[in-house]
C-alpha positions in Angstrom: 39.3 26.9 -118.1 41.9 29.1 -116.4 42.0 32.8 -115.8 44.8 34.7 -117.6 46.5 36.9 -115.0 49.6 38.2 -116.9 50.1 40.6 -119.6 51.4 39.3 -123.0 55.1 38.6 -122.9 56.0 36.9 -126.3 59.3 35.4 -125.3 58.1 34.1 -121.9 55.0 32.6 -123.6 57.1 30.9 -126.3 59.5 29.4 -123.8 56.6 27.9 -121.8 54.9 26.5 -124.8 58.1 25.1 -126.3 58.8 23.3 -123.1 55.2 22.0 -122.9 55.3 20.8 -126.6 58.5 18.9 -125.9 57.3 17.3 -122.6 54.1 16.2 -124.3 55.5 15.2 -127.7 53.0 17.5 -129.4 54.9 17.9 -132.7 55.1 14.1 -133.1 51.4 13.8 -132.2 50.4 16.4 -134.7 52.5 14.7 -137.4 50.8 11.3 -136.7 47.4 12.8 -136.1 46.4 12.8 -139.8 48.1 9.6 -140.9 45.9 7.8 -143.4 44.3 11.0 -144.6 44.7 12.5 -148.0 48.3 13.5 -148.7 49.4 17.1 -149.1 52.8 16.9 -150.7 55.3 19.6 -149.9 58.9 19.6 -151.0 61.4 21.6 -148.9 63.8 23.8 -150.8 67.0 23.0 -148.8 68.7 26.0 -147.1 72.4 26.0 -147.7 74.2 25.1 -144.4 76.9 27.8 -144.8 75.7 30.7 -142.7 73.4 32.0 -140.0 69.7 32.4 -140.6 68.6 36.0 -141.3 65.2 37.7 -141.4 64.7 36.9 -145.1 65.0 33.2 -144.2 62.5 33.7 -141.3 60.0 35.2 -143.7 60.3 32.3 -146.2 60.2 29.6 -143.5 57.2 31.2 -141.9 55.3 31.2 -145.2 56.0 27.5 -145.6 54.9 26.7 -142.0 51.6 28.7 -142.3 50.6 26.8 -145.4 51.5 23.4 -144.0 49.6 24.1 -140.7 46.6 25.3 -142.7 46.6 22.1 -144.8 47.1 19.9 -141.7 44.0 21.5 -140.0 42.0 20.9 -143.2 42.5 17.2 -142.5 45.4 16.5 -144.8 48.4 14.2 -144.0 51.1 16.7 -144.8 54.5 15.4 -146.1 56.9 17.9 -144.6 60.4 16.4 -144.8 63.1 18.8 -144.1 66.3 19.2 -146.2 69.8 20.7 -146.1 71.9 21.8 -149.1 75.4 20.8 -147.9 77.9 21.1 -150.8 79.4 23.4 -153.4 80.9 26.9 -153.5 78.8 28.4 -150.7 80.2 26.0 -148.2 83.8 26.0 -149.6 84.1 29.8 -149.5 83.1 29.9 -145.8 85.6 27.2 -145.0 88.3 29.1 -147.0 87.5 32.2 -144.8 87.8 30.2 -141.6 91.1 28.6 -142.7 92.4 31.9 -144.1 92.8 30.2 -147.5 92.8 32.4 -150.7 93.2 29.9 -153.6 92.8 26.3 -154.7 96.5 25.9 -154.4 96.3 26.7 -150.7 93.7 23.9 -150.4 96.0 21.5 -152.1 98.8 22.5 -149.6 96.8 21.7 -146.5 95.3 18.6 -148.2 91.9 17.9 -149.8 91.0 15.5 -147.0 91.6 18.2 -144.3 89.6 20.7 -146.3 86.7 18.2 -146.8 86.6 17.4 -143.1 86.4 21.1 -142.4 83.5 21.4 -144.9 81.7 18.6 -143.1 82.3 20.3 -139.7 81.0 23.6 -140.9 77.9 22.0 -142.4 77.2 20.2 -139.0 77.5 23.5 -137.2 75.1 25.4 -139.4 72.6 22.6 -139.6 72.4 22.6 -135.8 72.0 26.4 -135.8 69.3 26.4 -138.4 67.4 23.6 -136.7 67.5 25.3 -133.4 66.2 28.6 -134.9 63.6 26.8 -137.0 62.3 25.0 -134.0 62.3 28.2 -132.0 60.2 29.8 -134.8 57.8 26.7 -134.5 58.5 25.8 -138.2 57.4 22.2 -138.0 59.3 20.1 -140.5 60.6 16.6 -140.1 64.2 17.5 -139.1 65.1 14.0 -137.7 64.8 12.5 -141.2 65.8 15.6 -143.2 67.7 14.8 -146.5 71.2 16.0 -146.8 72.9 16.5 -150.2 76.3 15.4 -148.9 75.2 11.9 -147.9 76.3 9.0 -150.1 72.7 7.7 -150.8 71.8 11.2 -152.1 75.0 11.6 -154.1 74.3 8.1 -155.6 71.0 9.4 -157.0 72.8 12.4 -158.6 75.1 9.9 -160.2 72.1 7.8 -161.4 70.5 10.9 -162.8 73.7 11.8 -164.8 73.9 8.3 -166.2 70.3 8.4 -167.3 70.9 11.8 -169.0 73.9 10.2 -170.7 71.8 7.2 -171.9 69.3 9.7 -173.3 72.0 11.5 -175.2 71.6 14.6 -173.0 75.1 14.7 -171.6 78.1 16.0 -173.5 81.6 17.2 -173.1 82.1 20.3 -175.2 84.4 23.2 -175.8 82.4 26.4 -175.1 82.8 29.9 -173.8 81.7 29.6 -170.1 81.4 32.2 -167.3 84.3 31.6 -165.0 85.1 32.9 -161.5 88.8 33.6 -161.3 88.8 33.6 -157.5 87.0 30.3 -157.2 88.8 29.0 -160.3 85.8 27.3 -161.8 83.2 27.6 -164.5 79.6 28.5 -163.6 76.2 27.9 -165.2 74.1 30.5 -166.9 71.5 30.4 -164.1 74.2 30.9 -161.5 75.4 34.0 -163.5 71.9 35.4 -163.4 72.0 35.4 -159.6 74.9 37.8 -159.3 74.8 41.1 -161.3 76.0 44.4 -160.0 76.4 47.9 -161.4 80.1 48.6 -161.9 82.3 51.0 -163.8 84.4 49.9 -166.8 86.4 51.5 -169.5 84.5 52.6 -172.6 86.9 52.8 -175.5 86.8 53.3 -179.3 89.7 51.7 -181.2 90.5 51.8 -184.9 91.7 48.7 -186.7 93.9 49.4 -189.8 92.7 47.6 -192.9 95.4 45.7 -194.9 96.2 47.0 -198.4 94.0 50.0 -197.7 96.1 53.1 -197.0 94.7 55.1 -194.1 91.5 53.1 -194.0 90.2 51.8 -190.6 87.2 50.0 -189.1 86.1 51.5 -185.8 85.1 49.3 -182.9 83.8 50.1 -179.4 84.4 47.9 -176.3 84.0 48.0 -172.5 86.5 45.1 -172.1 89.9 46.1 -173.3 91.4 43.0 -171.8 89.6 40.9 -174.5 91.5 42.7 -177.3 94.6 40.4 -177.1 92.1 37.6 -177.9 90.5 39.5 -180.9 90.3 37.5 -184.1 87.7 39.3 -186.2 85.3 42.3 -186.5 81.6 41.4 -187.1 79.2 43.5 -189.1 75.5 42.9 -189.9 75.3 41.6 -193.5 72.2 43.7 -194.4 73.0 46.9 -192.5 74.4 50.0 -194.2 77.9 51.1 -193.2 79.3 54.6 -193.9 82.8 55.3 -195.0 83.7 58.6 -193.3 86.6 60.9 -194.1 88.1 62.1 -190.8 91.2 64.3 -191.4 93.3 62.2 -193.8 91.8 58.9 -192.8 88.8 56.8 -193.7 86.7 55.2 -191.0 84.0 52.5 -191.4 81.0 53.0 -189.0 77.4 51.8 -189.0 75.5 54.5 -190.9 72.7 54.6 -188.3 75.2 55.3 -185.6 77.4 57.9 -187.3 75.9 61.0 -185.6 75.9 59.4 -182.2 79.5 58.1 -182.4 80.9 61.4 -183.7 79.1 63.4 -181.0 80.6 61.1 -178.3 84.1 61.4 -180.0 83.6 65.2 -180.2 84.5 65.1 -183.9 82.7 67.7 -186.0 84.7 67.8 -189.2 84.0 64.7 -191.1 82.2 63.8 -194.3 80.6 60.7 -195.7 82.3 59.3 -198.8 80.0 56.3 -199.5 77.7 53.7 -198.0 78.2 50.0 -198.4 76.3 46.9 -197.2 77.9 44.9 -194.4 78.1 41.8 -196.6 80.3 43.8 -199.0 82.9 44.3 -196.3 83.1 40.5 -195.6 86.7 39.1 -195.9 88.5 42.5 -195.7 91.6 41.9 -193.6 93.0 44.2 -190.9 96.2 44.4 -188.9 95.7 43.3 -185.4 96.1 46.4 -183.2 98.2 44.5 -180.6 100.2 42.3 -183.0 103.6 43.5 -181.6 102.5 43.1 -178.0 101.0 39.7 -178.6 103.3 38.1 -181.2 101.2 34.9 -181.3 98.9 36.8 -183.7 101.5 36.6 -186.4 100.8 32.9 -186.6 97.0 33.4 -187.2 96.9 33.4 -190.9 93.6 31.7 -191.7 91.3 33.1 -194.4 89.1 34.9 -191.8 91.6 35.4 -189.0 91.9 39.2 -188.5 89.1 39.8 -191.0 85.7 41.4 -191.2 82.9 38.8 -191.0 79.1 38.9 -191.1 76.9 38.0 -188.1 73.2 38.2 -187.5 73.7 39.0 -183.8 75.2 42.4 -184.6 72.8 45.3 -183.9 73.1 49.0 -184.6 71.7 50.1 -181.2 75.0 50.9 -179.5 78.7 51.2 -180.2 79.7 51.5 -183.9 77.9 48.6 -185.4 81.3 46.9 -186.0 81.7 44.4 -183.2 85.1 43.4 -181.9 85.0 39.6 -181.9 87.1 37.4 -179.5 85.9 33.8 -180.0 87.5 32.7 -176.7 85.7 35.3 -174.7 82.1 35.5 -175.8 79.4 32.8 -176.6 78.2 34.6 -179.8 81.8 35.3 -180.8 82.6 31.7 -180.3 79.7 30.5 -182.4 80.5 32.8 -185.3 84.2 32.0 -184.9 83.4 28.3 -185.4 81.2 29.1 -188.4 84.0 31.0 -190.1 86.8 28.6 -189.0 88.5 31.4 -187.1 91.3 30.7 -184.6 90.0 30.2 -181.0 92.8 32.0 -179.1 92.5 32.2 -175.3 95.5 33.9 -173.6 93.8 34.0 -170.2 93.8 31.1 -167.7 91.2 30.0 -165.2 92.6 32.3 -162.5 92.1 35.3 -164.7 95.8 35.9 -165.5 97.3 36.2 -169.0 99.3 33.1 -170.0 102.6 33.2 -171.8 100.6 33.4 -175.0 99.4 36.8 -173.9 102.9 38.2 -174.8 103.6 41.5 -173.1 100.6 41.0 -170.8 101.8 37.7 -169.4 101.0 37.4 -165.6 98.7 40.4 -165.5 95.2 39.9 -164.0 92.6 40.4 -166.7 91.0 43.5 -165.1 94.4 45.0 -164.4 95.4 44.6 -168.0 92.9 47.1 -169.2 95.1 50.1 -168.3 98.2 48.7 -170.0 96.3 47.7 -173.1 94.8 51.2 -173.4 98.2 52.8 -173.0 99.7 50.6 -175.7 96.8 51.5 -178.1 97.2 55.2 -177.3 100.9 55.1 -178.0 100.2 53.4 -181.3 97.7 56.1 -182.3 94.8 53.5 -182.4 92.9 54.6 -179.3 90.4 57.2 -180.6 88.5 57.7 -177.4 88.5 56.5 -173.8 86.0 57.1 -171.1 84.0 55.2 -168.5 80.7 53.5 -168.5 78.4 52.3 -165.7 76.7 49.0 -166.6 75.4 45.8 -165.2 78.2 43.2 -165.0 78.1 39.6 -163.8 79.7 38.8 -160.5 80.3 35.4 -158.9 77.1 34.5 -157.0 79.1 33.4 -154.0 82.2 35.6 -153.7 81.2 38.7 -155.7 84.3 38.6 -157.9 83.8 40.0 -161.5 83.5 37.0 -163.9 85.4 36.5 -167.1 84.2 34.6 -170.1 86.7 32.1 -171.5 86.6 29.1 -173.7 87.0 25.8 -171.8 86.2 22.1 -172.1 83.3 21.3 -169.7 80.5 18.9 -169.2 77.0 20.0 -170.2 73.4 18.9 -170.0 71.8 19.6 -173.4 68.9 21.6 -171.9 68.5 23.7 -175.1 67.0 20.6 -176.8 64.3 20.5 -174.1 63.1 24.1 -174.4 59.7 23.3 -175.9 59.0 20.6 -173.4 60.0 22.7 -170.4 57.8 25.6 -171.6 54.8 23.2 -172.0 55.3 21.6 -168.6 55.5 25.1 -167.0 52.1 26.0 -168.5 50.6 23.4 -166.2 52.0 24.9 -163.1 50.0 27.4 -161.0 52.3 30.3 -160.2 51.8 32.9 -157.6 52.2 35.6 -158.8 51.3 34.6 -162.3 53.9 36.9 -163.9 56.7 35.0 -162.2 55.8 31.8 -164.1 54.6 33.2 -167.3 57.1 36.0 -167.9 60.2 35.7 -165.8 60.4 31.9 -165.7 58.6 31.2 -169.0 60.9 33.4 -170.9 64.0 31.9 -169.2 62.8 28.4 -170.2 62.2 29.5 -173.8 65.8 30.6 -174.1 67.3 27.9 -171.8 71.0 27.3 -172.6 72.9 24.1 -172.1 73.7 23.6 -168.5 77.4 23.5 -167.5 77.3 21.0 -164.6 81.1 20.6 -164.1 82.9 22.5 -161.4 86.7 22.5 -160.9 86.3 22.4 -157.1 86.7 20.0 -154.2 83.6 19.8 -151.9 80.7 18.5 -153.9 79.2 15.5 -155.6 82.1 14.0 -157.7 81.3 14.0 -161.4 80.8 10.3 -162.1 82.7 10.1 -165.4 85.8 8.1 -165.8 88.0 8.7 -168.8 90.7 6.5 -170.3 94.1 8.0 -170.2 95.1 6.4 -173.4 92.1 6.2 -175.8 89.8 8.8 -174.3 86.9 6.3 -173.8 84.4 7.4 -171.1 82.4 5.5 -168.6 79.5 7.1 -166.7 79.0 5.2 -163.4 75.4 5.1 -162.0 75.8 3.7 -158.5 78.2 2.9 -155.7 77.8 -0.8 -156.3 78.4 -0.4 -160.0 81.6 1.4 -159.2 82.7 -1.4 -156.8 82.0 -4.0 -159.4 84.0 -2.1 -162.1 86.9 -0.8 -160.0 90.4 -1.9 -160.6 91.5 -0.2 -157.4 89.5 1.0 -154.4 90.9 3.0 -151.5 90.7 1.5 -148.0 88.5 4.3 -146.8 85.8 4.8 -149.4 83.1 7.5 -149.6 81.7 9.4 -152.5 83.8 12.5 -152.0 87.1 13.8 -153.0 89.9 13.0 -152.5 89.0 9.3 -151.8 86.9 8.9 -155.0 89.8 10.2 -157.1 91.8 7.1 -156.1 89.3 4.8 -157.8 90.7 3.4 -161.0 88.7 1.5 -163.7 89.9 -0.6 -166.5 89.1 0.7 -170.0 86.7 -1.6 -171.8 88.1 -0.6 -175.1 91.9 -0.6 -174.8 92.5 -2.1 -171.3 94.4 0.9 -170.1 93.5 2.8 -166.9 90.5 5.1 -166.6 90.6 7.9 -164.1 87.8 10.2 -162.9 87.5 13.6 -164.6 88.7 16.3 -162.2 85.3 17.9 -161.5 82.5 18.0 -159.0 78.9 18.6 -159.9 77.1 22.0 -159.8 75.4 22.1 -156.4 72.2 23.3 -158.1 72.0 19.9 -159.6 72.3 18.4 -156.1 69.2 20.3 -154.8 67.6 20.0 -158.2 67.0 16.2 -157.9 65.4 16.5 -154.4 62.1 15.5 -155.9 63.3 11.9 -156.0 66.7 11.8 -154.2 65.1 12.9 -150.9 62.8 9.8 -151.0 65.5 7.1 -151.3 64.2 6.5 -154.8 67.0 4.0 -155.7 66.0 1.8 -152.8 62.2 1.9 -153.4 59.9 3.9 -155.7 56.8 3.3 -153.5 57.0 6.6 -151.6 57.9 8.5 -154.8 54.8 7.3 -156.5 52.7 8.6 -153.7 54.3 12.0 -153.5 55.3 12.9 -157.0 54.4 15.5 -158.3 54.4 17.8 -155.3 51.4 19.9 -154.5 53.3 22.9 -153.3 56.8 24.5 -153.1 57.9 28.0 -152.2 61.1 29.9 -152.2 62.4 33.4 -153.0 61.6 34.8 -156.5 65.2 34.5 -157.6 64.8 30.7 -157.6 63.2 31.0 -161.0 66.9 31.0 -162.0 67.9 28.5 -159.3 66.0 25.7 -157.6 62.7 26.0 -159.4 64.6 25.7 -162.7 66.9 22.8 -161.7 63.9 20.9 -160.3 62.0 21.3 -163.6 65.0 20.4 -165.8 66.0 17.2 -163.9 62.4 16.0 -163.6 61.7 16.6 -167.3 64.8 14.6 -168.1 63.9 11.7 -165.8 60.1 11.7 -165.7 59.1 13.9 -168.6 57.0 16.1 -166.3 57.0 19.0 -163.9 57.7 17.9 -160.3 55.5 20.6 -158.8 51.9 21.8 -159.2 51.9 25.1 -157.4 54.7 27.6 -156.7 54.6 30.6 -154.4 57.4 33.1 -155.1 58.5 35.0 -152.0 59.7 38.6 -152.1 63.0 39.5 -150.5 63.4 41.4 -147.2 65.1 44.8 -147.3 65.8 47.3 -144.6 63.3 50.0 -143.9 64.9 52.3 -146.4 64.6 49.8 -149.2 68.3 48.9 -149.2 69.5 45.3 -149.6 70.7 43.9 -146.3 74.4 43.0 -146.2 77.2 42.6 -143.7 79.2 45.4 -145.2 76.3 47.8 -144.7 75.7 46.5 -141.2 72.0 46.4 -141.7 71.4 42.6 -141.6 68.7 41.4 -139.1 69.8 38.1 -137.8 67.1 35.6 -136.9 68.4 34.6 -133.5 68.7 38.2 -132.4 65.3 39.1 -133.8 63.6 36.2 -132.0 65.2 37.2 -128.7 64.1 40.8 -129.2 60.6 40.5 -130.5 59.5 36.8 -130.0 58.8 34.3 -132.7 55.1 34.8 -133.1 55.4 38.6 -133.3 58.0 38.2 -136.0 56.0 35.6 -137.9 52.8 37.7 -137.8 54.7 40.8 -138.9 56.4 39.1 -141.8 53.0 37.8 -143.0 50.8 40.8 -142.2 53.0 43.5 -143.8 52.7 42.9 -147.5 51.7 40.4 -150.2 54.0 37.3 -150.2 55.6 38.0 -153.6 56.6 41.6 -152.9 59.7 42.9 -151.2 59.2 43.6 -147.6 60.9 46.6 -146.0 61.6 45.5 -142.4 60.7 48.3 -139.9 61.3 47.6 -136.2 58.6 50.2 -135.3 56.0 48.2 -137.3 57.0 45.0 -135.5 56.1 46.7 -132.2 52.8 47.6 -133.7 52.1 43.8 -134.3 53.0 43.1 -130.7 50.4 45.7 -129.7 47.8 44.1 -131.8 48.5 40.7 -130.3 48.4 42.4 -126.9 44.8 43.7 -127.7 43.7 40.1 -128.7 45.4 38.8 -125.5 43.4 41.2 -123.4 40.1 40.0 -124.9 41.0 36.6 -123.7 42.0 38.1 -120.3 38.5 39.7 -120.2 36.8 36.4 -121.2 38.6 34.1 -118.9 38.4 36.5 -115.9 34.6 36.7 -116.0 34.0 33.1 -117.2 36.1 31.7 -114.3 34.5 34.1 -111.8 31.0 32.9 -112.8 32.0 29.3 -113.2 30.9 29.3 -116.9 31.0 25.8 -118.5 30.4 25.9 -122.3 28.9 22.4 -122.2 26.1 23.7 -120.0 25.4 26.5 -122.5 25.7 25.0 -126.0 25.3 27.6 -128.7 22.9 25.5 -130.8 20.5 25.3 -127.8 20.6 28.8 -126.6 20.9 30.5 -130.0 17.3 31.8 -129.9 18.0 33.5 -126.5 21.0 35.5 -127.8 21.0 39.2 -127.9 21.2 41.1 -131.2 24.8 41.9 -130.7 25.6 38.2 -130.1 24.0 37.3 -133.4 25.8 40.0 -135.2 29.3 39.0 -133.9 28.5 35.3 -134.7 27.6 36.3 -138.3 30.7 38.4 -138.6 32.7 35.5 -137.4 31.3 33.3 -140.2 32.4 35.8 -142.8 35.8 36.0 -141.2 36.1 32.2 -141.5 35.0 32.4 -145.1 37.4 35.2 -146.1 40.4 33.8 -144.2 39.9 30.4 -145.8 39.6 31.8 -149.3 42.7 33.9 -148.9 44.8 31.1 -147.5 43.6 28.9 -150.5 44.8 31.6 -152.8 48.0 32.0 -150.8 47.1 35.6 -150.0 48.5 35.1 -146.5 48.7 38.8 -145.7 45.0 39.3 -146.4 44.0 36.3 -144.2 45.9 37.6 -141.2 44.7 41.1 -141.7 41.1 39.8 -141.7 41.7 38.1 -138.3 43.4 41.1 -136.8 40.7 43.6 -138.0 38.0 41.4 -136.7 39.5 40.9 -133.3 40.6 44.5 -132.8 37.8 46.5 -134.4 34.7 44.2 -134.1 35.5 42.2 -130.9 37.7 44.3 -128.7 36.6 47.8 -129.6 32.9 47.1 -130.1 31.5 43.7 -129.0 33.3 43.6 -125.7 32.1 47.1 -124.9 28.5 46.1 -125.8 28.5 43.1 -123.5 30.5 44.4 -120.6 27.4 45.4 -118.6 25.9 42.0 -119.1 29.0 40.4 -117.4 28.5 42.6 -114.4 25.1 41.0 -113.6 25.4 39.4 -110.2 22.8 36.6 -110.7 23.0 33.6 -113.1 21.0 35.5 -115.7 20.6 34.0 -119.2 21.6 37.3 -120.6 25.1 37.0 -119.0 25.7 33.4 -119.9 24.6 33.7 -123.6 27.2 36.5 -123.8 29.8 34.0 -122.5 28.6 31.4 -124.9 29.0 33.7 -127.8 32.4 35.0 -126.7 33.6 31.5 -126.1 32.5 30.4 -129.6 34.1 33.2 -131.5 37.3 33.1 -129.5 37.8 29.4 -130.0 37.1 29.8 -133.7 39.7 32.6 -133.9 42.2 30.5 -132.1 41.9 27.9 -134.9 42.2 30.6 -137.6 45.1 32.3 -136.0 47.1 29.1 -135.0 49.0 28.7 -138.3 50.3 32.3 -138.0 51.1 32.5 -134.2 51.4 28.9 -133.0 52.7 29.7 -129.4 50.3 32.5 -128.8 47.3 30.4 -129.7 48.5 27.3 -127.9 48.8 29.2 -124.5 45.4 30.8 -125.0 43.9 27.4 -125.8 45.3 26.1 -122.5 43.3 28.9 -120.7 40.2 28.7 -122.9 40.3 25.0 -124.0 38.2 23.2 -126.6 37.0 19.9 -125.1 38.8 16.8 -126.3 41.7 18.8 -127.9 45.1 18.4 -126.3 46.6 21.0 -128.6 45.1 23.8 -130.7 47.2 22.4 -133.6 45.2 19.2 -133.5 42.0 21.2 -134.3 40.1 20.9 -137.5 39.8 24.0 -139.6 36.6 26.0 -138.9 33.7 25.8 -141.4 30.9 28.3 -141.8 27.6 27.6 -140.0 25.0 29.0 -142.3 22.5 29.3 -139.5 24.6 32.0 -137.9 25.0 34.0 -141.1 22.9 37.2 -141.2 24.1 39.7 -143.8 21.3 42.1 -143.2 22.2 42.3 -139.5 25.8 42.9 -140.4 24.8 45.7 -142.7 22.6 47.2 -139.8 25.6 47.1 -137.5 27.9 48.7 -140.1 25.5 51.6 -140.4 25.1 51.8 -136.6 28.9 51.9 -136.0 29.4 54.6 -138.5 26.7 56.6 -136.8 28.3 56.0 -133.4 31.5 57.4 -134.8 29.7 60.5 -136.1 28.0 61.1 -132.7 31.3 60.7 -130.8 33.0 63.1 -133.2 30.2 65.6 -132.5 30.7 65.1 -128.8 34.4 65.8 -129.2 33.8 69.0 -131.2 31.5 70.2 -128.3 34.0 68.9 -125.7 31.1 66.9 -124.2 32.7 63.8 -122.7 31.3 60.4 -123.3 30.7 59.7 -119.6 28.3 62.7 -119.5 24.8 61.5 -120.6 23.3 63.5 -123.4 19.6 64.1 -123.4 18.8 63.7 -127.2 20.6 63.0 -130.5 18.9 63.9 -133.7 20.0 61.9 -136.7 19.2 62.7 -140.4 19.6 59.5 -142.3 20.8 59.6 -145.9 18.4 57.0 -147.2 15.5 54.7 -146.2 17.8 51.7 -145.6 20.0 53.7 -143.2 16.9 54.8 -141.3 15.6 51.2 -141.0 19.0 50.0 -139.8 19.2 52.7 -137.1 15.6 52.0 -136.0 16.4 48.3 -135.5 19.6 49.1 -133.5 18.3 52.2 -131.6 19.1 50.7 -128.2 22.7 49.8 -129.3 23.1 53.3 -130.7 21.9 54.8 -127.4 24.1 52.5 -125.3 27.3 53.3 -127.3 26.8 57.0 -127.4 25.5 57.4 -123.8 22.3 59.3 -124.8 18.8 59.1 -123.3 17.0 59.3 -126.5 17.7 59.1 -130.3 15.4 60.8 -132.7 15.8 59.5 -136.3 14.3 62.0 -138.7 12.6 61.1 -142.0 14.8 60.9 -145.1 15.3 64.4 -146.5 
């Protein structure tokens, strides 16, 4: 036992403890301490190595660490392998910024090999940064053996997965409308799109399409994407809806009957009359003249039965617009499907960079968003633009570069997830979600409507899509492993790794026609990389032994938006491979915002970077604050003033240990000489009370941690230490510590204090690992090198006394009332009062006060307390 002589300095304490941990291999000892025990299986959601750690990451990593430390102390052998997401757009975009590159063509100019080496270098840099900060935060994962999605053995598993999906008939190449980022020049998946919406302003226009062979008759459409009008091929109506023919001046307009009043109000047209009402299905087949036929001459060639015609579609609603939906099959999934159904021309005059091609006629070379203005001017000149305004709405942006997306038809590779919807929903029902709504509503509804997953990306740095295609006959070969590729290859490069550009040089002979097969020019969606971590991180292809022990995982946790990301990709890939969910319990984390509730961003200048925050506040203070502030699933508003409040709370707890070690060392107290079990009957009433309170704290903290109510667990500890121990129990026993002789009264106080403080060290250690380690070094538990090797406390029923706790609760409330009365009379506590009269509210209160009369007198500094009869 050593006396604590310094005030609490978080940064200094943490530096000392980190040094001690390293010198004594404490982390390794803790990892090996529970070997052979029951496994607790945790799967790390790999952070992307493309940027610095911020406060949101700190919160998430702290939650992981708290749970893993708790389970370790409960006697579990915790599987805690680290992981890094190393590939994909997130990394590529950072490298582009560093190299001042603006397009894929620029990458080709400097060379794919140079670009890939820069991607590797960037990943190395950020892994080192993240590891350093994670270790500084005392987030104890196995970083030495962490999986990396860029490594060949990991990529090989992704290949194997894709081959298995192919063998099960779940892989297909298809022509579909896909969300596309024009800056990144690649398609994206539906779950990536869900990660990047923003409120933007777009044109809101009403356009009239002139019907053929119907003098002065028009069908009215509304759109917020004028740039898609060059791709228009039809107008869709609902077959069973009523449509009104309106006379407007000398023209006839067709509008959904339910929307007539709303539309005419917006167009500020008062003089109109309804001629007749028809069903949508009665309009089917009516042809119109394309409003931009002169500007886009290609439309003159579109002469199919339903090209430039009114068609029927069930997806049409009469909730907004005109009920007559402009349909461009190349630019909308529903438009595409109905276009295929009607055999309509699929006309796409916009390329992957978002620019109009030569097929776009007058608009050739224009960026799709820039074309809006020109198209509106042309429609206005032709007398077809009825109204133009502006609308604020949610629009999808690239989840990595924030560029507005465009939807365009393209040939891509898909996993047929839509065929798995029912199974995915069923598997999800077996998962325990915290909070429940995240799994049942947010995730459950997403799964019920899951779309086919576009896994191909027209990029450079990623897992190469392992499909080779014959240049002559179109035959495909899905290669499952590196060895299989070597066996099949007609030509292998001298330097060979599973990345572009080297993999692009591998040629296979076609099994059907004997011609050459070349790899398709895609890499794999990086969400598929991290999505197979349940098996790829365990070297599954080399041995399934470890996988069988760990799968399915007991616990995973990431931010709530991962219901559209990692949680989703894990479930899809595991269902395809193993027909089951890879996880049993999921904790969704809320995001961290600034103190005003604003999203943190570099542009706003309100980002709190991890390294800076650690230096300013200390790791333990940060960890405690991020857990204490709010429930794990809710957004946390980061307030520096509140962080300081946590430092003060830890300072109060520190001072209790200062008090304890000072007097215990002074009096040469040895807990082995005064074991609690032997001296329990000699304890004072306040000792028995604080021991009972401690048992309830152990119970409540344990239950809250089991439910992953981390904030409640930490608040319970803080409240106990500040209110019960520091502000009450220490005051009660202070006079006992001043006794000069070796009185039992003094040493039983020490025994009690030692007992509750060592129990609290155990309870607090998952939250503040440095703080509790240094305190344990001053107030050690025999036979325990580190507090992190301790077993989790359990309740000692002998020490529980709920009646005594209730007595003290009444007593403390009465003390507060007496002290308030003193303040009102300006009668200071150090001045003894002769008598206090108390009128109890009921019989139980009176009995409690009678039992604790001496405590009441002591705490209020009165010579006598008179407790009146009830009423």
